C-alpha positions in Angstrom: 2.8 -85.0 21.1 3.9 -82.2 18.9 5.8 -82.7 15.8 9.1 -80.9 16.3 9.4 -80.2 12.6 6.3 -78.0 12.4 6.6 -74.3 13.1 4.2 -72.7 15.4 2.6 -69.8 13.8 1.7 -66.7 15.8 -1.6 -65.6 14.4 -2.0 -62.8 17.0 0.8 -60.5 15.6 1.0 -61.6 12.0 0.9 -58.1 10.6 3.8 -55.7 11.1 3.4 -53.0 13.8 2.6 -49.5 12.7 3.3 -46.3 14.6 0.0 -44.8 13.4 -2.6 -47.5 13.6 -5.5 -45.2 12.7 -4.2 -43.0 9.9 -7.2 -40.6 9.6 -8.2 -37.4 11.3 -10.8 -37.3 13.9 -13.8 -35.1 13.7 -12.6 -32.9 16.6 -9.2 -32.4 14.8 -10.9 -31.3 11.7 -13.1 -28.8 13.6 -10.1 -27.3 15.4 -8.3 -26.8 12.0 -11.4 -25.2 10.5 -11.8 -22.9 13.5 -8.2 -21.8 13.3 -8.5 -21.1 9.5 -11.7 -19.1 10.2 -10.1 -17.0 12.9 -7.1 -16.2 10.6 -9.5 -15.3 7.7 -11.5 -13.1 10.0 -8.4 -11.2 11.1 -7.4 -10.7 7.5 -10.8 -9.5 6.3 -11.0 -6.9 9.1 -7.5 -5.5 8.3 -7.8 -5.5 4.5 -9.3 -2.0 4.2 -6.5 -0.6 6.3 -4.0 -2.3 4.0 -5.6 -0.7 1.0 -5.6 2.8 2.5 -1.9 2.5 3.4 -1.2 1.3 -0.1 -3.0 4.2 -1.7 -1.1 6.6 0.6 2.2 5.1 -0.5 1.3 5.6 -4.1 0.2 9.3 -3.4 3.6 10.0 -1.7 5.4 8.5 -4.6 3.4 10.5 -7.1 4.0 13.8 -5.2 7.7 13.1 -5.2 7.7 12.4 -8.9 5.8 15.6 -9.6 8.4 17.4 -7.5 11.1 16.0 -9.7 9.3 17.0 -12.8 8.8 20.6 -11.5 12.5 20.8 -10.6 13.4 19.6 -14.1 11.2 22.3 -15.6 12.9 24.9 -13.5 16.4 23.7 -14.6 15.3 24.1 -18.2 13.7 27.6 -17.6 16.4 29.6 -15.8 15.3 28.5 -12.3 11.7 29.6 -12.8 8.9 27.3 -11.7 5.7 27.1 -13.8 3.0 29.6 -12.8 -0.3 27.9 -12.0 -2.0 31.2 -10.9 -3.5 29.5 -7.9 -4.4 26.0 -6.7 -5.2 23.7 -9.6 -5.6 20.1 -10.3 -2.5 19.2 -12.3 -4.1 16.5 -14.4 -4.9 19.1 -17.2 -2.4 20.9 -19.3 -0.1 21.4 -16.4 1.5 18.0 -17.0 1.2 17.5 -20.7 2.1 21.1 -21.8 4.0 22.7 -18.9 6.0 19.7 -17.5 6.1 17.9 -20.9 5.0 14.6 -19.3 3.3 12.0 -21.4 0.8 11.2 -18.7 -0.2 12.8 -15.5 -0.8 10.5 -12.6 -3.9 11.3 -10.7 -5.3 10.0 -7.5 -7.2 6.7 -7.6 -9.8 8.3 -5.4 -11.5 10.8 -7.7 -12.6 13.0 -4.8 -9.0 13.6 -3.8 -7.1 15.0 -6.7 -3.5 16.1 -6.4 -3.1 19.9 -5.9 -0.4 22.3 -6.9 0.1 26.0 -6.3 3.0 27.6 -8.0 4.4 31.0 -8.8 7.4 31.7 -10.8 9.6 31.5 -7.7 8.1 28.9 -5.5 5.6 26.0 -5.4 3.9 23.5 -3.2 2.5 20.2 -4.4 0.3 18.1 -2.1 -2.1 15.2 -1.7 -4.6 14.3 1.0 -3.8 11.0 2.7 -6.2 8.4 4.0 -4.2 7.3 7.0 -4.8 8.4 9.7 -8.4 9.3 9.0 -8.4 11.9 11.8 -7.0 14.5 11.7 -6.9 15.0 8.0 -3.3 14.7 6.9 -1.6 16.0 3.7 1.7 15.0 2.2 3.4 17.9 0.5 6.6 18.7 -1.5 7.9 22.2 -1.7 10.3 24.3 -3.8 12.5 24.5 -0.7 13.2 20.8 -1.1 11.1 19.9 2.0 8.6 17.1 1.9 6.5 15.7 4.7 3.1 15.4 6.4 1.0 18.3 7.6 -2.4 18.5 9.3 -3.2 21.8 7.5 -3.7 22.1 3.8 -1.0 24.2 2.1 -2.2 27.8 1.4 -0.6 29.8 -1.4 2.7 28.6 -2.6 4.3 28.5 0.9 5.4 25.3 2.4 3.3 24.3 5.5 5.2 24.3 8.8 
C-alpha cells in the first residue's frame, strides 16, 4: 500500500519544456547561408567596375560645371570677354592658376582623359570624355551659351556641339 503522504515524482518531464530543443544550426542551414552570401558577393564584384565608372563620370560632370563657373567669373571681371586659349588645350597648366586665378586645377583621375577647353575671346566650350556608356564614346560639355549636356561627337572649335 502506498503511503498517502509521499509525493509521486514524475521523472519523465522533470525539466521545463523548450520551444527550441536543439538550439544549434544544422550543416544544411549553414551551407544555404554561405551559398546566399556567395551569390550576393558575386553580384557585387561583377557590378563594382560599373559603379566606379559612373562615379568617375559624376566627378567629371561636376568638374566641368565648376570650370564653367570659373570661366564665367573670369568673363564678369573682364568686360564679358572669355580667356583665349588659342585652340584646344589641357587646362591643368597656366589656364587655371594664371588665367582663372584658381589655386588648384582639377584634372581627370584617368590620365589618358584630360579635360579639354577651346576658347576665344567671345565664346568657349569645355568638355570631358565619359566612361559610361563605353560605346559610343560620349562627351560631357559646357558652353558659353549656358548649355551643358552629353554629345557623341567631340566639340570642335569653340562652338557648342548640337
